[in-house]
C-alpha angles and dihedrals in degrees: 000000000000118000092207114122115252115248091198109093125230094215138006090054127154110243132189114198116185121212090019103142092100144344120028093349091057091049090051092050091049091050094052093046091049090063095049103270125135115235136205106207110208122203135179105205105336099091097154093050091048091052090049089053091051090050090052095052118107116244129012141283098059122141141187121227126187125210142140102241090199088073116073093210090052091050090053091050092047093055093044093051094045092049091048093048095045100031091244138339123265098170131032121192112193099206104136112110145149122225114177121160118255109160107193096228095053103033123092119233097251092049090045093054092045091051092052093047093051094046093049093046095051107027099040117011092040092051090046091053093048091048092050095050096042093046091052089055092049091050092050092051091045096215100111123234149195135258119190121187122204104219129159145242083239088078088070108029098038133246108234095183094035105036096154089054092053092045095048092047089053087051090050090054090051091047090053093052093048091050091046089062096040097047102039093092086062093051091251112140119201124194139160137213125215107202127184125214114339126196101241134145091255093064101028091111090061094055095067127086126356095335091055092051091050092049093050090047090061087080122058086225088066095229144076128247125281111228091234094061091051090047090053090059091050091051091051093049088052093051128102089247092060099063091109089056090068111132094024127131106209116207112219105174108113092251090299090130123022120198123208 
């Protein structure tokens, strides 16, 4: 083990979390801020919710930045504004995603193609663009960094009503592993998480009644994840101690899907 001091800080880092106006992204932003990091809260269209999230973060120096990550020019502007506001980016969390239903049997061809194009643009190409730009900044500063991708168990078990979501999350996992190898010489660690069902506002309607009971029964714990426990894993993967986890895909699904 090298005795060289780590340039990557344990706290006081500059963190960009995409899709952080609400839900899991908000929980991730709160978790980073709670340990003394400064956070750029990205939002797509939910400006008021993003500003509420910023106001709720512990500490000072946080900022909200809006952009459509499906547009390359918007991605470039997002990174530039976040770097200017924070003075650089030490941690990128690729959390922004779309997940609209498009079951192949019941979806017309035009709607099917549009769904695939939107999912690929946001979930995969947008994350790839963000990772490229942020990594270049980390390399220029020479202090290393962390990129954490929010994938899904759906990449492994299939998503019959949301196939483009499952496929793009699988692509995101593969992107993370490729970047982990490419960026390691620059002390940039890249990892992904593959969560199962999470109790967020977006899916609250599905957790009531018979469907909710069936969803909770997928896990032997008889529940779904709390956003805070998923956020805790993201914060650890972004820590100095997690460098050796680079390239990993961490399952966080309460044993609801076991990979071999």
